[in-house]
ROSE-4610 file (N, C-alpha, C; in Angstrom, 1 decimal, always signed):
// ROSE-4610
residu = [M/M/M/S/S/S/D/D/D/N/N/N/T/T/T/V/V/V/K/K/K/P/P/P/G/G/G/H/H/H/S/S/S/R/R/R/N/N/N/L/L/L/I/I/I/D/D/D/Q/Q/Q/T/T/T/K/K/K/R/R/R/I/I/I/C/C/C/N/N/N/T/T/T/V/V/V/Y/Y/Y/Y/Y/Y/K/K/K/W/W/W/R/R/R/S/S/S/T/T/T/M/M/M/P/P/P/K/K/K/P/P/P/N/N/N/L/L/L/S/S/S/D/D/D/P/P/P/I/I/I/T/T/T/I/I/I/R/R/R/L/L/L/P/P/P/E/E/E/E/E/E/I/I/I/L/L/L/A/A/A/A/A/A/I/I/I/E/E/E/Q/Q/Q/I/I/I/A/A/A/V/V/V/T/T/T/C/C/C/D/D/D/R/R/R/S/S/S/R/R/R/S/S/S/W/W/W/V/V/V/M/M/M/V/V/V/R/R/R/A/A/A/L/L/L/K/K/K/L/L/L/Y/Y/Y/L/L/L/A/A/A/G/G/G/E/E/E/G/G/G/A/A/A/D/D/D/I/I/I/L/L/L/A/A/A/V/V/V/R/R/R/K/K/K/G/G/G/R/R/R/E/E/E/Q/Q/Q/V/V/V/A/A/A/N/N/N/G/G/G/D/D/D/S/S/S/H/H/H/D/D/D/M/M/M/D/D/D/D/D/D/V/V/V/L/L/L/Q/Q/Q/E/E/E/I/I/I/H/H/H/E/E/E/I/I/I/V/V/V/S/S/S/R/R/R/K/K/K/V/V/V/A/A/A]
num = [1/1/1/2/2/2/3/3/3/4/4/4/5/5/5/6/6/6/7/7/7/8/8/8/9/9/9/10/10/10/11/11/11/12/12/12/13/13/13/14/14/14/15/15/15/16/16/16/17/17/17/18/18/18/19/19/19/20/20/20/21/21/21/22/22/22/23/23/23/24/24/24/25/25/25/26/26/26/27/27/27/28/28/28/29/29/29/30/30/30/31/31/31/32/32/32/33/33/33/34/34/34/35/35/35/36/36/36/37/37/37/38/38/38/39/39/39/40/40/40/41/41/41/42/42/42/43/43/43/44/44/44/45/45/45/46/46/46/47/47/47/48/48/48/49/49/49/50/50/50/51/51/51/52/52/52/53/53/53/54/54/54/55/55/55/56/56/56/57/57/57/58/58/58/59/59/59/60/60/60/61/61/61/62/62/62/63/63/63/64/64/64/65/65/65/66/66/66/67/67/67/68/68/68/69/69/69/70/70/70/71/71/71/72/72/72/73/73/73/74/74/74/75/75/75/76/76/76/77/77/77/78/78/78/79/79/79/80/80/80/81/81/81/82/82/82/83/83/83/84/84/84/85/85/85/86/86/86/87/87/87/88/88/88/89/89/89/90/90/90/91/91/91/92/92/92/93/93/93/94/94/94/95/95/95/96/96/96/97/97/97/98/98/98/99/99/99/100/100/100/101/101/101/102/102/102/103/103/103/104/104/104/105/105/105/106/106/106/107/107/107/108/108/108/109/109/109/110/110/110/111/111/111/112/112/112/113/113/113/114/114/114/115/115/115/116/116/116/117/117/117/118/118/118]
x = [-18.7/-19.4/-20.6/-21.8/-23.0/-23.1/-23.9/-24.0/-24.6/-25.3/-25.8/-24.9/-23.8/-22.8/-21.8/-21.6/-20.5/-19.5/-18.3/-17.2/-17.1/-16.8/-16.6/-15.5/-15.9/-14.9/-15.2/-16.0/-16.3/-17.8/-18.0/-19.3/-19.9/-21.2/-21.9/-21.6/-21.6/-21.3/-19.9/-18.9/-17.6/-17.5/-18.1/-18.2/-18.9/-20.0/-20.8/-20.0/-19.2/-18.4/-17.3/-16.7/-15.6/-16.1/-17.2/-17.8/-18.1/-18.7/-19.1/-17.9/-16.8/-15.5/-15.0/-14.9/-14.4/-15.3/-16.6/-17.5/-17.5/-17.4/-17.4/-16.2/-15.0/-13.8/-13.9/-14.4/-14.6/-15.5/-16.7/-17.6/-17.2/-16.5/-15.9/-14.9/-14.1/-13.1/-13.8/-14.7/-15.4/-16.2/-16.8/-17.6/-16.8/-15.6/-14.8/-13.8/-13.5/-12.5/-13.2/-12.7/-13.2/-12.7/-13.4/-12.9/-11.6/-10.6/-9.3/-9.2/-8.3/-8.0/-7.3/-7.6/-7.0/-6.0/-4.9/-3.9/-4.3/-3.5/-3.7/-3.5/-4.1/-3.9/-2.4/-1.9/-0.5/-0.5/+0.6/+0.7/+1.8/+1.5/+2.5/+2.5/+3.7/+3.8/+4.0/+3.3/+3.3/+3.7/+4.4/+4.5/+3.1/+2.9/+1.6/+1.0/+1.8/+1.2/+0.7/+1.3/+0.8/-0.5/-0.6/-1.8/-2.9/-2.6/-3.6/-4.2/-3.3/-3.7/-4.6/-4.2/-5.0/-6.4/-6.4/-7.7/-8.6/-8.0/-8.8/-9.3/-8.5/-8.9/-10.0/-9.9/-10.9/-12.3/-12.2/-13.5/-14.1/-13.2/-13.7/-14.4/-13.8/-14.3/-15.3/-15.6/-16.5/-16.0/-14.7/-14.1/-13.3/-12.8/-11.9/-10.5/-9.7/-8.3/-7.6/-8.1/-7.5/-7.7/-8.9/-9.2/-8.2/-8.0/-7.1/-5.7/-5.2/-3.8/-3.6/-4.6/-4.5/-4.4/-5.2/-5.1/-3.7/-3.2/-1.9/-0.8/-0.9/+0.1/+0.0/-1.2/-1.4/-0.7/-0.9/-0.3/+1.2/+1.8/+3.2/+3.7/+3.0/+3.4/+3.3/+2.4/+2.3/+3.4/+4.0/+5.0/+6.4/+6.9/+8.2/+8.4/+7.4/+7.5/+7.8/+7.0/+7.2/+8.6/+9.2/+10.5/+11.5/+11.4/+12.3/+12.2/+11.0/+10.8/+11.4/+11.3/+11.9/+13.5/+14.1/+15.5/+15.9/+15.1/+15.4/+15.3/+14.3/+14.2/+15.4/+15.8/+17.0/+18.2/+18.4/+19.6/+19.5/+18.3/+18.2/+18.5/+18.1/+18.3/+19.9/+20.5/+22.0/+22.7/+22.3/+22.9/+22.6/+21.5/+21.2/+21.8/+22.6/+23.2/+22.3/+21.1/+20.2/+20.4/+21.5/+21.9/+22.8/+23.0/+23.9/+25.0/+26.1/+27.3/+27.0/+27.2/+27.0/+27.8/+29.1/+29.9/+29.4/+28.9/+28.3/+27.0/+26.2/+25.0/+25.3/+26.3/+26.7/+27.3/+28.1/+28.7/+27.5/+26.6/+25.4/+24.7/+24.5/+23.8/+24.6/+25.9/+26.8/+26.7/+26.7/+26.6/+25.3/+24.2/+22.9/+22.8/+23.3/+23.3/+24.2/+25.3/+26.3/+25.6/+24.9/+24.2/+23.1/+22.4/+21.3/+21.8/+23.0/+23.6/+24.2/+24.8/+25.5/+24.6]
y = [-13.1/-12.2/-11.7/-11.8/-11.3/-9.8/-9.2/-7.7/-7.1/-7.9/-7.4/-7.5/-8.2/-8.4/-7.3/-6.7/-5.6/-6.1/-6.1/-6.6/-5.5/-6.0/-5.1/-4.0/-2.7/-1.7/-1.0/-1.6/-1.1/-0.5/+0.6/+1.1/+0.7/+0.5/+0.2/+1.2/+2.5/+3.6/+3.4/+3.1/+2.9/+1.7/+0.6/-0.5/-0.2/+0.5/+0.9/+1.8/+2.8/+3.7/+2.9/+2.0/+1.2/+0.4/-0.3/-1.1/-0.1/+1.0/+2.0/+2.4/+2.7/+3.1/+2.0/+0.8/-0.3/-0.6/-0.5/-0.8/+0.3/+1.6/+2.7/+2.6/+2.4/+2.3/+1.1/+0.0/-1.2/-0.9/-0.3/-0.1/+1.0/+2.0/+3.0/+2.3/+1.5/+0.8/-0.1/-0.9/-1.9/-1.2/+0.0/+0.6/+1.3/+1.6/+2.3/+1.4/+0.2/-0.7/-1.9/-2.4/-3.7/-4.8/-5.9/-7.1/-7.6/-7.7/-8.1/-9.5/-9.9/-11.3/-11.8/-13.0/-13.5/-14.6/-14.7/-15.7/-17.0/-18.0/-19.3/-19.0/-19.8/-19.6/-19.8/-19.0/-19.2/-19.5/-20.0/-20.3/-19.4/-18.8/-17.9/-18.2/-18.2/-18.4/-17.0/-16.7/-15.4/-15.6/-14.6/-14.6/-14.6/-15.3/-15.4/-14.0/-13.1/-11.8/-11.0/-11.2/-10.5/-11.2/-12.5/-13.2/-12.8/-12.7/-12.3/-10.9/-9.9/-8.6/-8.6/-9.4/-9.5/-10.0/-11.0/-11.6/-10.6/-9.8/-8.8/-7.7/-7.3/-6.3/-6.9/-8.1/-8.7/-8.8/-9.2/-9.3/-7.9/-7.0/-5.6/-5.0/-5.3/-4.7/-5.7/-6.8/-7.8/-8.2/-8.5/-8.9/-10.2/-10.7/-11.9/-11.5/-12.5/-12.3/-11.9/-12.6/-12.3/-10.9/-10.4/-9.0/-8.0/-8.3/-7.4/-7.5/-8.7/-8.9/-8.3/-8.4/-7.7/-6.2/-5.6/-4.2/-3.8/-4.6/-4.3/-4.4/-5.4/-5.6/-4.4/-4.0/-2.8/-1.6/-1.3/-0.2/-0.3/-1.5/-1.7/-1.4/-2.0/-1.8/-0.3/+0.4/+1.8/+2.7/+2.2/+3.0/+2.4/+1.6/+1.1/+0.2/-0.6/-1.4/-0.6/+0.5/+1.4/+1.9/+2.3/+2.8/+1.8/+0.5/-0.6/-0.8/-0.8/-1.0/+0.2/+1.4/+2.6/+2.4/+2.0/+1.7/+0.7/-0.4/-1.5/-0.9/-0.1/+0.5/+1.4/+2.2/+3.0/+2.2/+1.2/+0.3/-0.3/-0.7/-1.2/-0.2/+1.1/+2.2/+2.4/+2.4/+2.6/+1.5/+0.3/-0.9/-0.9/-0.3/-0.2/+1.1/+1.9/+3.1/+4.3/+4.2/+5.3/+6.2/+6.9/+7.7/+8.9/+9.8/+11.0/+11.1/+11.4/+11.6/+12.9/+12.8/+13.9/+15.1/+14.9/+16.0/+16.8/+16.1/+16.7/+17.5/+17.0/+17.6/+18.9/+18.8/+20.0/+21.1/+20.7/+21.6/+22.3/+21.6/+22.2/+23.2/+22.8/+23.7/+25.0/+24.9/+26.0/+26.9/+26.4/+27.2/+27.9/+27.3/+27.9/+29.1/+28.8/+29.9/+31.0/+30.8/+31.8/+32.7/+32.1/+32.9/+33.8/+33.3/+34.1/+35.3/+35.1/+36.1/+37.2/+36.8/+37.8/+38.7]
z = [+17.1/+17.9/+17.1/+17.7/+17.0/+17.1/+16.2/+16.2/+17.5/+18.3/+19.5/+20.7/+20.6/+21.7/+21.6/+22.8/+22.9/+24.0/+23.6/+24.5/+25.7/+26.9/+28.0/+27.6/+27.9/+27.6/+26.3/+25.5/+24.1/+24.1/+23.5/+23.4/+22.1/+22.0/+20.8/+19.7/+20.1/+19.1/+18.5/+19.2/+18.7/+17.7/+18.1/+17.2/+15.9/+16.0/+14.8/+13.9/+14.5/+13.8/+13.1/+13.7/+13.1/+12.0/+12.1/+11.0/+9.9/+10.2/+9.1/+8.3/+9.0/+8.4/+7.5/+8.0/+7.2/+6.0/+6.2/+5.1/+4.1/+4.5/+3.6/+2.7/+3.2/+2.5/+1.5/+1.9/+1.0/-0.1/+0.2/-0.9/-1.9/-1.4/-2.4/-3.3/-2.8/-3.6/-4.6/-4.1/-4.9/-6.0/-5.7/-6.8/-7.9/-7.6/-8.6/-9.3/-8.8/-9.3/-9.9/-11.0/-11.5/-10.7/-10.7/-9.9/-10.4/-9.6/-10.1/-10.4/-11.4/-11.6/-10.5/-10.0/-8.8/-9.2/-8.5/-8.7/-8.1/-8.3/-7.6/-6.1/-5.2/-3.8/-3.5/-2.5/-2.0/-0.5/+0.0/+1.4/+1.9/+3.1/+3.8/+5.3/+5.8/+7.3/+7.9/+8.9/+9.6/+11.0/+11.6/+13.1/+13.7/+14.8/+15.4/+15.7/+16.2/+16.6/+15.4/+14.2/+13.0/+12.6/+12.6/+12.3/+13.2/+14.5/+15.5/+15.2/+14.8/+14.5/+13.2/+12.3/+11.0/+11.3/+12.2/+12.5/+13.3/+14.2/+14.9/+14.0/+13.0/+12.1/+11.2/+10.8/+9.9/+10.7/+11.9/+12.7/+12.9/+13.2/+13.5/+12.2/+11.1/+9.8/+9.1/+9.8/+9.2/+7.8/+7.7/+6.4/+6.6/+5.5/+5.6/+5.9/+6.4/+6.6/+5.3/+4.2/+2.9/+2.5/+2.8/+2.4/+3.1/+4.4/+5.2/+4.7/+4.4/+3.9/+2.5/+1.6/+0.3/+0.5/+1.4/+1.6/+2.1/+3.1/+3.6/+2.5/+1.7/+0.6/-0.4/-0.7/-1.6/-1.1/+0.2/+0.9/+0.8/+1.1/+1.0/-0.5/-1.4/-2.8/-3.3/-2.7/-3.1/-2.4/-1.3/-0.6/-0.9/+0.1/+0.0/-1.2/-1.6/-2.8/-4.0/-4.2/-5.3/-5.4/-4.2/-4.2/-4.6/-4.2/-4.6/-6.1/-6.6/-8.1/-8.9/-8.3/-9.0/-9.1/-8.0/-7.9/-9.0/-9.0/-10.0/-11.4/-11.7/-13.0/-13.4/-12.4/-12.6/-12.9/-12.1/-12.4/-13.8/-14.2/-15.6/-16.6/-16.4/-17.3/-17.4/-16.3/-16.3/-17.0/-16.8/-17.4/-18.9/-19.4/-20.8/-21.4/-20.7/-21.2/-21.3/-20.7/-20.7/-19.5/-19.5/-18.3/-18.8/-18.0/-18.3/-17.3/-17.7/-16.9/-16.0/-14.7/-13.8/-14.1/-14.5/-14.8/-16.0/-17.0/-18.2/-17.8/-16.9/-16.5/-15.7/-14.8/-14.1/-15.0/-16.0/-16.9/-17.7/-18.1/-18.9/-18.0/-16.7/-15.8/-15.6/-15.5/-15.3/-16.5/-17.7/-18.9/-19.0/-18.6/-18.7/-17.7/-16.5/-15.5/-15.9/-16.5/-16.9/-18.0/-18.9/-20.0/-19.4/-18.4/-17.8/-17.0/-16.4/-15.5/-16.5/-17.6/-18.5/-19.2]
């Protein structure tokens, strides 16, 4: 779609605002972050409706599909992915003996509280 073409039901102002938002976010990220090292290309199979949504977002923001997918993956890794990695780290700490028995912790808390009350 050329910059002069507006789809029926869309206003020029809305399209301009959307592109401005997408570009602003991109340029802020780009100006503050060094260019990342890239992996070898990978192949992924997606449900058609997900790919269609990615393509629509890419066209709206005037970006590549890869750009949209990387942003989506970063958001996942910052949220649910970070939680999963924290659980993994906790399991590794327990397996390595880097933990405290809950009964001992509760007893210590009880002793601290008892001293403050007395």
